[in-house]
C-alpha positions as a Markdown table, in Angstrom:
| # | Residue | x | y | z |
|---|---|---|---|---|
| 1 | Met | 23.1 | -49.4 | -22.6 |
| 2 | Asp | 20.6 | -50.3 | -19.8 |
| 3 | Arg | 19.1 | -48.0 | -17.2 |
| 4 | Leu | 21.6 | -48.9 | -14.5 |
| 5 | Asp | 24.5 | -47.9 | -16.7 |
| 6 | Lys | 22.9 | -44.6 | -17.5 |
| 7 | Arg | 22.2 | -43.9 | -13.8 |
| 8 | Arg | 25.9 | -44.7 | -12.9 |
| 9 | Ile | 27.1 | -42.3 | -15.6 |
| 10 | Ala | 24.8 | -39.6 | -14.4 |
| 11 | Leu | 25.9 | -40.1 | -10.7 |
| 12 | Val | 29.6 | -40.0 | -11.7 |
| 13 | Gly | 29.1 | -36.9 | -13.9 |
| 14 | Gly | 27.2 | -35.2 | -11.1 |
| 15 | Gly | 29.8 | -36.0 | -8.5 |
| 16 | Ala | 32.6 | -34.7 | -10.8 |
| 17 | Ala | 30.6 | -31.5 | -11.4 |
| 18 | Leu | 30.1 | -31.1 | -7.6 |
| 19 | Leu | 33.8 | -31.7 | -7.0 |
| 20 | Ala | 34.8 | -29.1 | -9.7 |
| 21 | Ile | 32.5 | -26.5 | -8.1 |
| 22 | Thr | 33.9 | -27.0 | -4.6 |
| 23 | Ala | 37.5 | -26.9 | -5.9 |
| 24 | Leu | 37.1 | -23.5 | -7.5 |
| 25 | Pro | 37.6 | -20.4 | -5.2 |
| 26 | His | 34.1 | -19.2 | -4.4 |
| 27 | Pro | 33.2 | -15.5 | -4.4 |
| 28 | Thr | 33.4 | -13.6 | -1.1 |
| 29 | Ala | 31.5 | -10.5 | -0.2 |
| 30 | Asn | 33.1 | -8.3 | 2.5 |
| 31 | Ile | 30.8 | -5.5 | 3.8 |
| 32 | Gln | 32.1 | -3.0 | 6.3 |
| 33 | Ile | 29.9 | -0.2 | 7.7 |
| 34 | Leu | 32.0 | 2.1 | 9.9 |
| 35 | Thr | 29.9 | 4.7 | 11.7 |
| 36 | His | 32.1 | 5.3 | 14.7 |
| 37 | Glu | 33.9 | 8.5 | 15.5 |
| 38 | Val | 37.5 | 8.6 | 14.5 |
| 39 | Thr | 38.6 | 9.5 | 18.0 |
| 40 | Asp | 36.8 | 6.5 | 19.5 |
| 41 | Thr | 39.5 | 4.0 | 20.4 |
| 42 | Ala | 37.1 | 1.2 | 21.3 |
| 43 | Pro | 34.0 | 1.4 | 19.2 |
| 44 | Arg | 31.1 | -1.1 | 19.6 |
| 45 | Lys | 30.9 | -3.6 | 16.8 |
| 46 | Ile | 29.0 | -6.5 | 15.4 |
| 47 | Gln | 30.7 | -9.0 | 13.1 |
| 48 | Ala | 29.1 | -11.9 | 11.2 |
| 49 | Ala | 30.2 | -14.3 | 8.6 |
| 50 | Val | 28.2 | -16.9 | 6.6 |
| 51 | Asp | 29.9 | -19.4 | 4.3 |
| 52 | Leu | 27.5 | -21.5 | 2.2 |
| 53 | Gly | 30.2 | -23.3 | 0.3 |
| 54 | Ile | 29.5 | -21.5 | -3.0 |
| 55 | Leu | 29.2 | -18.0 | -1.6 |
| 56 | Ala | 30.6 | -16.4 | 1.5 |
| 57 | Val | 29.5 | -13.1 | 3.1 |
| 58 | Ser | 31.3 | -11.2 | 5.9 |
| 59 | Val | 29.8 | -8.2 | 7.6 |
| 60 | Leu | 31.3 | -5.7 | 10.0 |
| 61 | Tyr | 29.3 | -2.9 | 11.6 |
| 62 | Thr | 30.8 | -0.4 | 14.1 |
| 63 | Trp | 29.3 | 2.5 | 16.0 |
| 64 | Thr | 30.2 | 4.9 | 18.8 |
| 65 | Ala | 28.2 | 4.4 | 22.0 |
| 66 | Lys | 27.3 | 7.4 | 24.2 |
| 67 | Arg | 29.5 | 7.4 | 27.3 |
| 68 | Ala | 28.7 | 9.1 | 30.6 |
| 69 | Ile | 31.2 | 11.8 | 31.5 |
| 70 | Gly | 31.9 | 11.7 | 35.2 |
């Protein structure tokens, strides 16, 4: 077997491994930090999501803003 054949086998094997990794369902982390008051019907919030292909992270953060009474 010459060097070119070995290189082709390695490329095909690497491509097959990459395809197998992307075909599997990747783990997802879902983080929620809820610090708003229960009576607040419209809390402030920040949402973010990052999907790297192998791992996904979703973050939700809510809080109650001080409102002027008037």
